[in-house]
N, C-alpha and C positions, 0 to 999 in steps of 0.2 A: 326614704319612701315617699315623703311628701312631694319632693321634686319629681320623682317617677310618676306619681299620680297626676301631677300637673302636665307632664309631657304626654302621658297617655290620653288625657282629656283633650289636649291640643290636637293630637293626632286624630282622635276620633271625630272631633268637630269638623275638621277639614275634609277628611275622607268620607264622612257621612253625607256631606252636601254635594260632593262632586267626584265623579269617577268615570273611567272608560270601561265598558263591559267587554266580555270575551269576543263579541262580534265586531268590536272596534268602534262602537258608537258612543257618543257622549251621553252620560246620565247625570242630569242636573235635578236636584230636588226643587219642588215647587216654590220654596221660600227664597231661593237664590236665582231662580229661573230668569226673572226680569233683569236683575243686575248683571248676570253673566252674559246676557245678550249684548252687553257693551264690553264686558271683560274679555270674552273669547276673541271677538274681532280685533281688539287692541293687541292681544298677545300674538295672534296669527299674522297681523300686519308686519311683525318683526320676524317671526319664525318662517312663514311661508311666503310672505310678500316682501316688498322693498319699500321701507317707510323712513327714508332719510333724505332731507331734513324731515322730522316727524310731523305728520298731519294727523288729525283725528279721523280714524278710518271710517267713521259713520257720517262724516261731513267733509268730503274731500275738498282740497284747495287751500284754505288758510292754514297758517301754522297751528300746531296743536295748542290747546289751552287747558289741557288736563294733565296733571302730574302722571308721568308714564314710566318712570325708570324701573320701578318694581316689576311691571309687566314686560318691559324690555328684557330684564334679566330672565324672566320665565320663558320668553320667546327664544332667547339665545340657548337656553337649556333644551328646548324642544328642537331647535335648529341643529344641535349637535347629536340628536338621536334619542334624547330622553323623552319618554312618552308624556303627553301633555298633563295628564292627571298627576303623575309623579313630579313633574317640574313645578306645577303650581302648588300642589299640596305640601311638598317638602318645604318650599320657601314660606308658605303660609303657616305651617305647623311650627317651624322654628321661630318665626316672627311672633306668633302668639305666645309661645313658650318663653321667649326672651322678654316679652311684655310682663308676663307673670313673675319672672325672675327680677325684673326691674322694680315691680311693686314690692316684692319681698325684700330685696336688699336695700332699697331706699328707705322703706319704713323701719327696717332693722338698724340702718345707720342713724336714723333720726331718734328712735325710741329705745334702741339697744335691747329689744325684747323679741325673741323669735315668735312668741305667742301673738304679739301684735302683728307681726309680719304675716303669719298664717291667717289670722282673722281678716286682715286687709285683702288678702288674696281671695278668701271665701266671699267677702262682701262684693268684690269685683265680679266674681264668677256668677253669683246668685243675687241679682239686683234687688234693691230694697224698696222699689216702688210699691204702691198699694194696688197693683193690678190684680192681686188675688181677690180683692173685693168684686171686681168685674167677673172673675171666674165663678164666684159663688152666686152671683146674680143669675148666671146661665145654668149653673149646676148647684142647686141648693144642697146644703150640707145634709148628708144622709149616710146610711150604711154602705152606700156605693161610692162614697167620696174618694177613697183611695183608688178605686177602679176608674173613676172619672178623671182623676189627675194623670194616672199612668197611661190611660188610653187617649188622652187629649191630643189633637193634632192642629189646634188653632191657638194662636197667641191671644190671651184674654183681652189685651189692649194693644192696639197698633195704630194710634192716631199719628199723623192726620190721614192715613191711608185706608182706614176702616170705617170712615164716616163719623167717628167720634171726635171729640175736641179736648179730651182731658189728658189721659196718660198715653204718652207716645210709645212707639215701638223701638225707640233707640236705646233702651236700657238693657234689653236682652242680648244674648250672644249672637243673634242673627245679624247684628250690625257688623260683626267681625268675620262671619262666614261670607257675607256679601261683599264687603269692602276689604279685600284681602290685604291691601297695603296699609290699612289704618293701624293695625297692631305694630307693624314695623316702625311707623312714624312715632307712635307713642313710646315704644321701647327705647328709641334713640333719645327722645325727649327726657325720659327718666335717667338715662345714662349721663346726659349733660348735667342734669340737676344733681345727680349723685356725685359726679366729679367735682362740681363747684362747692357743694355742701361739705364734702370731705376736706377740700382744700381750704375752706373757711377756718377750719381748726388748725390745720397744718399746711400752710401755703406751698411748702416744698413738694407736696403730693401732686400739684399741678405744675409739672416741669415745663420749660419753654417748648420742648419738642411736642409734648402732649397738648399744650395750648394751641400750637399751630395745626396739629392733626385734627383737633376738635373743630377749629375754625374752617378747615378745608372740608371736612365731612358735613358740617352744618351748611356750608355754601352750596352743596349739591342738592339740598332739600327742595328748592322750588320744583325741580323735575321729579323728586321722589314723592313729596307730599307738601303742596304749597301752604295749606292752612297750618300744618305743624311747623313749617319754617317760620310763618308769621308769629305763632305762639312762642316759639323759641326766642325770636328776637325781642318780643315783649318781655319774656322772662329774663333775658340778659339785661335789659334796661332796669328792671326791678331789682335784680341781684346786684347790679352796679351801684345802685343807691344803698342797698342794705349792707353789703359786705365791702367795707372801706378798704380792707387789706388786700382785696383781690381786684380792685378796679382796673389796674393796668392790664392784668391777664384777661379779664372779661372784655375790656375794650379791644384787645388784640383779636380775641375770638370773634367778636362782632364785626370788626373791620374786615378781617380776612373773609368771613362768610358773606358779607354784603358785596365785596368786590367780585367774588366768584358768582354770586347769585344774580347780580344785575343783568348780565347778558341773557340768562335764562328767563328772567322776568320780562325783559325787553322782547325776547323772541316770542313768548306766549302772548304778549300784547294785552290790550284792553278788551273788555266784553263789548259786543255789539249792542247789548241790551241795556236800557236805562232802568235801574231799580232804586228804590228809596233807600239811601244809606242810613240815615237816622230813622230807625223803625223799632221803637221800644216795645217790649212785651213778648217777643218771640212768637209763639203760637197761641198766646192767650187772647181770648175774645173779651171785649168790654173791659179793657185794662183799668184796674184801680188797685189800691193796696190790698183789699180783701181778695179779689180774684187772683192777684199775684201770689199771695201767701197760700191760698187754696190750691192753685195750680201746682206750685212747686212742692208743697207738702205731699200731694198725691203722687207726684212723679218721683220724688226722692225719698219719701217716707221718713223714718226716724233718723236718717242721716242729717236732716235739717236740725235736729235737736242734739244728737250726739257729737257731730263734728264740732259745733261751737263749744260744747263741754270739753271735748278733747283739746281744743285750741286754748281754752282758759287754763286747763290743767297742765299744759305743756310749758316748757321753759322758754325764755325769750328767744334763744337761737333757734329752737325747734319751730316756733311760731312763724319765723321769717319764711320758711320753706312753703308755708301755706298761701302766702300772699300772691304768688304767680297764679296758682290755681283759682283763687278767688277772683282775680282780675278777669279770667276767662268767663266766669259766670256773669260778671258785670257787663263785659263787652258783648257777650252773646245775647244779653237782654236789652241792649241799647241799639245795636247796629246790625244791618243786613249786609253780608259780605259777598253774596252771590245772587243770581236771579231767583233762587229758591230759598226762602227764609228757613225752611226745615233743615237746610244744610248746616245751619249754625249748631246742630247737635254735636259737631266735632269739638266745639269749645266746651260744651256741657259734659260730654263723655270724659274729657280730660279733667274737668273740674271734679267730677264724681270720684275719679281715681284718687286725687289728692284728699278729698273729703273723707273717703273711706279709711284712709290711713289714720286720720285723727279720730274718726268714729271708733276704729278698732282700738286705739289707745284709751278712749273713754270706757269702752267695754272692759278692757284689761284692768283699769283702775277700779271700776265697779266690782269686778270679780274679786279684787283684793279686800273688799269690805266685808269680811266675815261670811257667815253662812247665807244671810239674806242677800248679800251682794252677789253671791254665786248664782242664786236662783234668778235674780233680776238680770244678770249678764246673759245667762242661758236663754231667758225669755226674749231679750233684745235680739240675740243672735238668730233665734228661730224666726222671730217676727221680720227681721231684716233680710232674711234669705228665702222666705216662703214663696214670694212671687217668682224669684229666680229659679227655684226648684220646679215650680209649675211650668215655667217657660222652657225648661230643658226638654220636656216631653214632646212639644210640637216639632222640635228638631229631630228627636229620636224617631218619632212616628211618621215623619214626612215621607212622601212617595216621590219616585223619580219620573222625570220626563225624559224620554229617549230622543236624541237628536241624531239623525243619520249623518255620519261623518266618514271622511276618507273614502275607501273603496266602496262603501255602501251608498255613497251619494254621487250619482253619475255626473250631475252638473258640476259639483265641486271638483271632481276628478278631471273633467274636461277643462275647466278653467285653470286648474293647477298646471296641467301639462301643455296647454295650448295658448296661453296668454302671458304677456310680459308681467313680471312680478309687481311693477309699479302701475299697472293698469287701473283705470277708474271705470266703475260700472254704474249704470242706472239699475238699481236693484229691483227684483221682482217682489220682494217682501221686506217688511221693516225688521223682523226679528229672525236671527239665525239664517240670514240669506246665504245661499251657496257661495256667492262671491266673497262674503265676509269670512266664511269658514275657510276659504282658500287663501285668505290673507290679502285680498284686494280691497282697495278703498271704494266706497260707494258714495253716491251723490247725497243721499239722505236716509239714514237709518231712523229708528224710532225717535221722533222729534224731542221727546223728553230728555234723552241723554245729551243731545247737542245743545238744546236750549239751556239746560242746567249748567253747561260748560261755558255759556255766554255767546253762542252762535245765533244768528238771525234765521231761525227755522221757518218762519212765515214766508220770508222772501225766497228761501230755497224750495219750499213746497210749491210756491207759485211757479218757479222755474220747472220743477218736475211735472206739474200739471200741463204747463204750456208745451213741453216736449212730447208727453205721452198722449195728449188729447188733440193735438193739432193735425191738420191735413195739408199744411204748407211745407213742402220739402225744403225750400230755401230758408225759411224761418227756423225750422227745426234744426237744420244743420248749423246755422249760425249760433243757436243756443248751445248745441252740443260742443262746438268749438270753444265758445266762451267759457263753458263749464269744465272743459278739459276731459270730456267723457270719451272713452275708447270703445265701450261695449254697452249694449242695451239688453237687459233681460225683460221679457214680458211674460205674463201669465194671465190667462183669461178664464174666469173672471179674476180681476186683480185682488190680491189679499190686502192691498192698501185701500182702506175704505174711502179715502177722500179722492181717489183717482179712478177714472174710467179710461181704459186704454183704447185708443183707436187702432185695434189690432189689424184691421184690413189695410190701413195705411202702411204699417210697417211690413206686413207680408208682401205688399206690392212694390214698395220702394226701397227696402233695405235688404242687404245681403245677409241671409241667415247662415250661420256657421255651425249651429248645433240646435237640436230639438230633443228634449227629454220626454218620452212618453210617460214615464213613471211620475214625473213631477209637473208635466204639462208646462214646461218652461222653454221659450224660444230665446236664443242668443243671437244678436245682430252685431256685426262689425261696423262701427260708424265710419271708419276711414274708407273701407271698401265701398260704402254706400254714398258718402258725401263727396268724395274726391272726383266722382264722375260729373258733378255739376259744373 
């Protein structure tokens, strides 16, 4: 029954946030709307477009620098006829469910107690941050408190995106409904850890064939989830030191995985952007010992107390499994691995998963301490899940944004039927552009997405402006050729705030192949227009 409940929750989370309605349009909740503006184009570039060798569909030209294989799988499912919401939500549901199973079975293998496993799952699902304090600042405790909680549609804390600087939005389940591939990566991480921990007691459990398979699967991870690949390699290094009797097998797994991974890492290449690598403190302002402890206590809550207690109470072999998780907390607080420092949350989310297992063990041990222990354990469990319970309701109460798709989007339909699948467009809008929905690559989508993946969006924006604002036909055509653009979408006034389109120039000099009265979008063929020069 517990597993059934976990699966039902996994199913509900994914279907609540994304679906296709009876009219055939996409319905995306407001809390995943921004991230899905990158997710949907990536999927569609494989299902409706032609994206091989892979490029980032919101930044045409260079090789892709974003781990894409999960979304490639979704795209292939849509390509063979499975509706997009089923394709994405099925893979997302099973990924999240397998992550929960990974938490359950790894903690059970470590502590041999199903109650510890169940508590670890609950602590994961209902985060232990102190964001409930922020909730009560906005909704003072009263007779209406229950109504305030169940009717709430805003996360109490969502730093750094809500203007606050203390409790981040990365602890609630929104991170998994937005980043659908993250749960899959974490689930595989726990599988590797479980396999090695079990083999530490009985090495024959990790047979030569299983060792090779794990190495091959791990080697595919740069294209599946690059940060998880990096964390797995770090984990293998730590376990190589800790488990002497498994060093040969761990070395084989690491060697095979690196050999397979190197071509993928080479293909994705380096970031165009320079960022500070050694950047201690994560999102903490005015870093010092006091601000560090204050920040993490408010973000992690009593896990900061109970996880160390569980670590002390654990046996020596059990403690070893915590060290890889602890290393992620240290690394995430010392270094910046991408242009956006907030992306380090991936290290901390995995750290919290490991910490929750040891906190769950501490709660179990406290429960065993007679009657008073039971009261204290129940208090701890309520305190450590209260914020997470509050955070469920903004997901439950979220509303949908409807996005015209398929037959209801005439521009998308025209592009799908009348342009080559590998075409590149200058897009009329940054978000959910018809060309992106049709699986075509665009010159520059919302810059945040491409910037965070390491692309030089400032230079690309300048190119976009030069093309759309110029009145020099020779100059425009040279830029179009250099950028590999096949079609231009224009909309007046332009939804892209930084760009004013010289509409008269395009109407006079470029061959229009489609105009949508409904969306006020013109499409021009660059080859038919520039080849006459």
